[in-house]
Backbone as JSON Lines, residues from 0, in Angstrom:
{"i":0,"aa":"M","n":[113.29,77.93,97.84],"ca":[114.38,78.93,97.47],"c":[113.2,80.12,96.5]}
{"i":1,"aa":"I","n":[112.89,79.57,95.06],"ca":[112.25,80.23,94.1],"c":[111.17,80.78,94.6]}
{"i":2,"aa":"K","n":[110.13,79.43,95.19],"ca":[109.12,79.62,95.19],"c":[108.51,80.68,96.86]}
{"i":3,"aa":"R","n":[109.87,80.82,97.75],"ca":[109.67,81.9,98.18],"c":[110.25,83.19,97.96]}
{"i":4,"aa":"I","n":[111.0,83.39,97.01],"ca":[110.81,84.59,96.3],"c":[109.79,85.24,95.33]}
{"i":5,"aa":"Q","n":[109.09,83.95,94.74],"ca":[107.89,83.95,94.09],"c":[106.73,84.51,95.27]}
{"i":6,"aa":"L","n":[106.53,84.37,96.15],"ca":[105.4,84.56,97.64],"c":[106.16,86.03,97.79]}
{"i":7,"aa":"F","n":[106.93,86.18,98.01],"ca":[107.26,87.72,98.86],"c":[106.93,88.67,98.03]}
{"i":8,"aa":"F","n":[107.4,88.41,96.25],"ca":[106.74,89.55,95.42],"c":[105.4,89.64,95.35]}
{"i":9,"aa":"E","n":[104.65,88.17,94.98],"ca":[103.25,88.31,95.09],"c":[102.86,89.5,96.22]}
{"i":10,"aa":"D","n":[102.99,88.91,97.51],"ca":[102.29,89.19,98.54],"c":[102.87,90.99,98.41]}
{"i":11,"aa":"H","n":[104.05,91.3,98.18],"ca":[104.38,92.8,98.07],"c":[104.19,93.8,96.4]}
{"i":12,"aa":"A","n":[103.22,93.03,95.98],"ca":[103.08,93.72,94.32],"c":[102.18,94.45,94.3]}
{"i":13,"aa":"F","n":[101.58,94.91,95.31],"ca":[100.45,96.24,95.86],"c":[98.67,95.59,94.97]}
{"i":14,"aa":"G","n":[99.08,94.49,94.35],"ca":[97.78,94.07,94.11],"c":[97.44,94.54,92.47]}
{"i":15,"aa":"V","n":[97.82,95.34,92.27],"ca":[97.4,96.06,90.57],"c":[97.13,95.28,89.5]}
{"i":16,"aa":"C","n":[98.05,93.8,89.16],"ca":[97.47,93.16,88.23],"c":[96.22,92.37,88.48]}
{"i":17,"aa":"A","n":[96.3,91.6,89.79],"ca":[95.2,91.26,90.47],"c":[93.67,92.24,90.33]}
{"i":18,"aa":"Y","n":[94.1,93.5,90.72],"ca":[92.98,94.26,90.39],"c":[92.46,94.5,89.16]}
{"i":19,"aa":"L","n":[93.2,94.55,88.31],"ca":[92.8,94.7,86.42],"c":[92.34,93.32,85.96]}
{"i":20,"aa":"G","n":[92.92,92.09,86.59],"ca":[92.51,91.2,86.27],"c":[90.7,90.58,86.42]}
{"i":21,"aa":"E","n":[90.48,91.47,87.83],"ca":[89.51,91.12,88.28],"c":[88.38,92.34,87.32]}
{"i":22,"aa":"K","n":[88.85,93.32,87.4],"ca":[88.04,94.7,86.81],"c":[87.77,93.88,85.27]}
{"i":23,"aa":"F","n":[88.58,93.35,84.58],"ca":[88.58,93.38,83.36],"c":[88.31,91.69,82.68]}
{"i":24,"aa":"G","n":[88.22,90.65,83.81],"ca":[88.32,89.59,83.06],"c":[89.18,88.4,82.61]}
{"i":25,"aa":"I","n":[90.19,89.26,82.9],"ca":[91.46,88.49,82.36],"c":[92.24,87.98,83.48]}
{"i":26,"aa":"A","n":[93.37,87.32,82.93],"ca":[93.84,86.06,83.67],"c":[94.86,86.96,84.57]}
{"i":27,"aa":"T","n":[95.36,86.81,85.64],"ca":[95.93,88.19,85.93],"c":[97.76,87.35,85.49]}
{"i":28,"aa":"S","n":[98.07,86.18,85.17],"ca":[99.31,86.34,84.67],"c":[99.65,86.85,83.67]}
{"i":29,"aa":"S","n":[98.54,87.02,82.73],"ca":[98.81,87.59,81.33],"c":[98.62,89.29,81.32]}
{"i":30,"aa":"I","n":[98.36,90.14,82.71],"ca":[98.46,91.42,82.57],"c":[99.73,91.35,83.34]}
{"i":31,"aa":"R","n":[100.81,90.63,84.07],"ca":[101.77,90.57,84.32],"c":[102.95,90.33,83.26]}
{"i":32,"aa":"L","n":[102.55,89.46,82.6],"ca":[103.49,89.73,80.84],"c":[103.44,90.46,80.25]}
{"i":33,"aa":"F","n":[101.97,91.2,80.57],"ca":[101.91,92.42,79.69],"c":[103.1,93.46,80.09]}
{"i":34,"aa":"F","n":[102.67,93.52,81.36],"ca":[103.58,94.84,81.79],"c":[105.18,94.48,81.77]}
{"i":35,"aa":"I","n":[105.65,93.12,81.69],"ca":[106.63,92.79,81.42],"c":[107.58,92.38,80.37]}
{"i":36,"aa":"Y","n":[106.52,92.72,79.63],"ca":[107.06,92.75,77.56],"c":[107.3,93.77,77.5]}
{"i":37,"aa":"T","n":[106.35,94.87,77.75],"ca":[105.97,96.27,77.9],"c":[107.08,96.84,78.33]}
{"i":38,"aa":"S","n":[107.82,96.72,79.49],"ca":[109.08,97.19,79.82],"c":[109.93,96.81,79.41]}
{"i":39,"aa":"F","n":[110.28,96.05,78.53],"ca":[111.85,95.66,78.25],"c":[111.52,96.41,76.73]}
{"i":40,"aa":"L","n":[110.52,96.54,76.08],"ca":[110.49,97.17,74.6],"c":[109.88,98.64,74.79]}
{"i":41,"aa":"T","n":[110.08,99.23,75.54],"ca":[109.34,101.17,76.12],"c":[110.51,101.6,76.68]}
{"i":42,"aa":"L","n":[111.79,100.42,77.71],"ca":[112.99,101.1,78.33],"c":[111.75,101.47,79.98]}
{"i":43,"aa":"G","n":[110.86,100.68,80.7],"ca":[110.51,101.17,81.72],"c":[109.56,102.36,81.73]}
{"i":44,"aa":"S","n":[108.58,102.84,80.87],"ca":[107.82,103.31,81.2],"c":[106.24,102.72,81.79]}
{"i":45,"aa":"P","n":[105.92,101.12,81.33],"ca":[105.13,100.79,82.1],"c":[105.41,100.74,83.63]}
{"i":46,"aa":"V","n":[106.27,100.82,84.33],"ca":[106.78,100.07,85.04],"c":[106.01,101.96,86.39]}
{"i":47,"aa":"V","n":[106.64,102.92,85.48],"ca":[106.03,104.12,86.09],"c":[104.48,104.22,86.31]}
{"i":48,"aa":"I","n":[103.8,103.74,85.25],"ca":[102.12,103.62,84.97],"c":[101.58,102.67,86.27]}
{"i":49,"aa":"Y","n":[102.83,101.59,86.24],"ca":[102.01,100.69,87.32],"c":[102.02,101.14,89.08]}
{"i":50,"aa":"L","n":[103.43,101.84,89.07],"ca":[103.59,102.41,90.69],"c":[102.7,103.47,90.54]}
{"i":51,"aa":"A","n":[101.95,104.51,89.58],"ca":[101.45,105.22,89.74],"c":[99.84,104.89,90.0]}
{"i":52,"aa":"F","n":[99.56,103.65,89.25],"ca":[98.06,102.86,89.16],"c":[98.34,102.19,90.79]}
{"i":53,"aa":"A","n":[99.35,101.91,91.11],"ca":[99.88,101.19,92.39],"c":[99.21,102.48,93.73]}
{"i":54,"aa":"F","n":[99.6,103.18,93.66],"ca":[99.56,104.66,94.28],"c":[98.25,104.97,94.61]}
{"i":55,"aa":"V","n":[97.36,104.99,93.31],"ca":[96.02,105.47,93.58],"c":[95.23,104.18,94.0]}
{"i":56,"aa":"L","n":[95.93,103.12,93.91],"ca":[94.88,101.85,95.04],"c":[95.18,102.08,96.28]}
{"i":57,"aa":"N","n":[96.3,102.04,96.94],"ca":[96.71,102.76,97.92],"c":[95.44,103.55,98.74]}
{"i":58,"aa":"I","n":[95.64,104.71,97.6],"ca":[95.0,105.99,98.44],"c":[93.58,106.01,98.57]}
{"i":59,"aa":"R","n":[92.77,104.91,97.62],"ca":[91.72,104.51,97.31],"c":[91.66,103.95,98.32]}
{"i":60,"aa":"G","n":[92.48,102.63,98.87],"ca":[92.08,101.65,99.72],"c":[92.17,102.4,101.55]}
{"i":61,"aa":"H","n":[92.84,103.95,101.58],"ca":[92.57,104.31,102.89],"c":[91.19,105.04,103.02]}
{"i":62,"aa":"L","n":[91.04,106.05,101.89],"ca":[89.92,106.67,101.62],"c":[88.33,106.1,102.3]}
{"i":63,"aa":"R","n":[88.95,105.02,101.81],"ca":[87.42,103.71,101.96],"c":[87.16,103.23,103.54]}
{"i":64,"aa":"K","n":[88.41,103.35,104.03],"ca":[88.59,102.86,105.4],"c":[87.98,103.93,106.55]}
{"i":65,"aa":"R","n":[87.81,105.44,106.04],"ca":[87.93,106.68,107.0],"c":[86.55,106.18,107.98]}
{"i":66,"aa":"S","n":[86.34,106.52,109.16],"ca":[85.53,106.6,110.04],"c":[84.86,107.55,109.89]}
{"i":67,"aa":"S","n":[83.4,107.38,110.29],"ca":[82.81,108.66,110.7],"c":[82.77,109.21,112.22]}
{"i":68,"aa":"I","n":[82.82,110.74,112.48],"ca":[83.22,111.08,113.83],"c":[82.16,110.43,114.8]}
{"i":69,"aa":"W","n":[80.73,109.66,114.74],"ca":[79.92,109.34,115.12],"c":[80.23,107.93,115.78]}
{"i":70,"aa":"D","n":[81.15,107.14,114.79],"ca":[82.01,105.79,115.21],"c":[83.31,105.86,116.46]}
{"i":71,"aa":"L","n":[83.42,106.63,117.0],"ca":[84.43,107.06,118.21],"c":[83.8,106.91,119.67]}
């Protein structure tokens, strides 16, 4: 049961922590813990930053998938 919940959140977590981990060479679990601890200490403001970053990554992914008019 717990493993299913963990897999659900890992599949739907936007990939922000994984992206930052790859970019800076830091373990993904360390970045996740950082977001969790700072969210508790600052009453949720890193969650807003996380969601904004996820939005930017999502938009970036859609812009890269654009096809030219000649591909039709």
